[in-house]
N, C-alpha and C positions, 0 to 999 in steps of 0.2 A: 633438126632438133631444135627445143627450147634452148633459151641461156639456162632457165631451172633444172636440167636434166643435163644439161652440160658441166654445172657444176656439181652434181650430184656424182656420174661420174670418173668426176676431177675428187670429190672428198672421198670416193669408194679408193681411186687407186692409191691415192693418197695411207690410207688406212695398215697397209702392208708394211711400207718400206717404215711409218713411224713407229711400228710395234717394233720390225728389226733394230731402230736406230736407240729407241727404250732400254732404261737397264732393267729388261724384264729375265726372270732366270732362261737361262740357255736350252733346259729341258722341254721349255714351255711353248719357246722359239721352233723350237725341232717336232715338236708335234701339233705346229700352228702349221707348220712348212709342211709336214707329212697329212695332214687336212687337206691342204689345198691341192694337193692329188691325185686325193680320193673325189675332192670335191669337181674336178678335171673328168672323172673317170664318170659320175655320176651323173654331170651334165652332158657327157653323149648317151649317153642310157635315158636320160628325161628327153633329150632332143628326138631319141626315136619314140619314145611314146606318146609326146607332143604333137609330131608333125605326122607321124607314120601311124598313132596310136598301137604297138607292136609294143613287145615284152619281150627281150630279150635275155638268155640264158650264159649266152657264148660270150659275150663283150672283154672277158678277160682276155681272150685269146689276142686283140688290138689293144688292150692295156698293155701285155707285155711283149707280143710280135716287134713293136718299134725296138725295147729295150737286144731284145736275143739278135737281133742284123745288126746293131751296136757291135754288142760281145764279140758274133764272129767274125765281122769283115774289116772293123776298127785294124787288126793287127797289120791286117795288108796294106793300110794307108795310099788303097786305092786313086779316093778323092779325101778331101776336108772332112774335117767329124760336123762341119755346119754340112757341107751340101749332103753327107752320109745320111745326117739326122732328118734333113728333109726329102730324101730320097724314100729314107725310112716309113715315115710320117703316110707318103703318097705313093707307095707299094703297100702298106696296109688299109690304106684307103681305096686302092683300086680293086683288092682282094674283095673287102667289104662288098665293094661296089659289084661284082661279076658274079661275085655268092647271090648279092641281093638281087637281081634279075632272076634269080630262081626263087630265094627262099622267101620272096615278098608275096609270091602268087597262092603263098600256103597262110590259112588266118588263124587265129587265134594258137589253140596248145599246139598245132603242129608246129608253125613258128618255131615257138619256142624251142619244142625239141629239134628244128632242124642248128636252131643259133647254139644248144646245149650242146651238139654233138660234133661240131666243128670245134668249137670251144673242148672239149673234152678231146680233139684228136690233135687240136695242139701242145695240150698238155701230154699225152703222153709220146708223144714224139721230142718234146722236152726233158721227161725221164729218161726215155728210150735208146736218143742219140747220143750215145754220152760223150764220143769222141768231138759230139760238133757242139753240144748243149751242157756238157759238164755233167747231164746229169741230174739226180737229187741232190748234189752238191754245188751246181747253181753254175755262172758262169761269171769270173771277174769282168770286167770293162778298162780297157787298157786305154784310156783318157789321155787327149794330149794336154799341156799345159794351160794353156787357153782356148776358149770356145766362145762365141759369139764375141770375143774381146773381151771376156771377163773368165778373171783367172779359176782356172779347176779350185782352188783352197776357197774363194769367195763359195764357189757353186756347194762345196762340200762341207760347209759351215752354217750353222743354223741361222746364222744373223741375214747370213749372205741369200740364201737361198732362200730364204720366208720371201724376203723383197723382190726377189726376182721371179719366188712362184707365184707371190701375189700378183706382179702386175699382169704376169702371161690369162691369169685366172681374171682378172676383170678385161684383160682386152680378149682373150676367147667368147667370155661371157657377151662381152658387147659385138661382137660377130655375129653369134649365135641371137642375138635378139634383134640386130639388125634383119639377118637372115629372113627368123619367123614374120617379121613387119612387111618384107618384101614381097615381090608378087608371085613368086615361087612360093616363100613362105604361107600364103593363102592359099594358094593352087595347092597346095600337098594337104593341108588342111580340110580343105573341102573334100579332095579325094576322100582324106581319111573320115569324114562325116556321112558321105556316099559317094562310095567309086561310080556306080552306073549312073547314076545323075552325071556326073562330069565327065564320062564317055559320051553320055548322048549329048553333051554340049560343046563336044569334036574335040577334049582332050588325052592325050596317050597318059594312060595312069602307070604304067610300069617302071618307067625314066624314071621319073620324079622320086615317086616311092624306094627303087633301086639305091638313085644318089643321096634318098636321104641317110641312108643305110649306112653307105662310103663315108658321108660327112660324120654321121654321130663316131664312127671306128676313128676317123682322122682325130676328133675333140677328144674319144679316148686316150688315142696314142701320145697325145701330148702331156697327157698327165703322164702316162708311162713312162715318157721321155726323162719328164723332170725327176721321176725317181730314180731311175736310170742315172741318172747323173748326177743324182744327190747321193745315193749309196756306194756308186761306184760298182750297182753288183747288180745281175738278177738268176730268178730262181723258179722250179717251176709252181710254185705256192702264185706267181700272179699271176698265173694263167688257170688255174683252177677254175673250176665252178664255184665254189665255194666264195671269190673274191665279185665273182659276177652276181652271186646271190647279196651281199654285202652291199654292191652299186645298187640291187633294184631295189633294196629297202631304202637308200638314202635317197635315190629319186622319189620313190612313194610315201617316204617322210615329209620331207619337204615340200613336195606337189610338183605335180610334170605339166601342170596347167600353165606354170610360168615356166620362165628362162632361168630366174633366180633360185627358183624353188628346187629344184635339185641339190644344188651349191647351199644352201640354207639347212637343209637337210642332212647336207654332209657333213659339216662343219659342226653339227650336232650330236649326228650317231658316235663321229669321231671323239669328241669328248665325252660323250657320256659311255661311251665305252671304255677309256680309258680313268675315267673316275669310278665307274661300276666293277672294273676288273680287280681294282685295288682293295677291295671290300668281299665280294667273293665271285665263285668261278660259275653263280649262274646268273652271268648278267646278261646272258642271250634269254633267257626266259623275262627277263625283267624288260630288254628292248624290246620284245615279242610283246609282252600288254600294252606295254606304251607306244607299240605301232599299232595297236586294236585302236585302241583309246580314242590314241587321235582320227584313227580312219572313221572310225564311227562318229565324233562328234565334228569334225572337220573336216569331211571327205577329199577337199581338197589342198588337205597336209597343212603344214607349217606356213603356205601362203596366205592362207585364206586365214589366218587369224587378221591380218592387215586388212583387209575389208570390212571384216568381219569387226576389228578395233574402232575405222572408222566408221561404220554404224552407231555402232553406241555412241559412239563420242556425239555425231550430229544428232542421235534420240534425244540427249543429254540435254542438247544447245535448247533443242525444240521444247523440250518440256519444262527448261529454266523461265525460255520466253513467255511461254503460256502460263504460267505460276505468275510473269511479271505484267 
């Protein structure tokens, strides 16, 4: 990694703690913290699209499942909360990997319907098994006083959670970016573009694609854990298919062709929704129109604005030099 890129990552990581430290309204900090949860959700969905070329309508299951596991198992104090969080994420990723071994064999809408089915199965379980999940009333998490050395009061306070969740988001983005540029990332992209040719070259295509599905579930689960720690509560709404749809919109809006695109899309979508919701009940229609316009004008999403702006600046420089 070059010095310039390292400095860029450090500056990006410092933005969240800086905003948390500055005297901005607590409601703004709370909204930004919640936006980072959605950004991690969208990052997981975007990873699946970018590396596998597949669209999931059921990733909300992996967003809410770690929270439910924490809510159910924490009262028994079998292991520490930190170990339980890691185990919940690994279990969600492992479940996604096993399901992926079957699901990724399907293509297009068939894959989407399979993910929707598993997502709704988790939702039905969360609403029907009241003695375990609390049903529609949700489940309150009995969290310890400290988690990963941080006070629970810090994690459930807007400024503290904003700083922590932002750093977690940037760290996760860095890992996803390294994965995408690695040999494994290039292999999965090759399989995405032409699976038959990858097989002809001697590569196994099923396991890498299932692994991407599992990794995307873990990334999504990280956002779910941060949400559960902040709210201290988990409900069936977090695993409903509409949550998956919102994350998919965020990923498409930001552009899944880059690792950071879904995060940008999530931040824009979240604050656009909060702004429009205070003016009209038809905010979804406005976001829908904006999504259509952006998709048509910039098929690569908001991430496509960066190379477009660079090209525009370069053209203007060339025009000035030509006139001179």
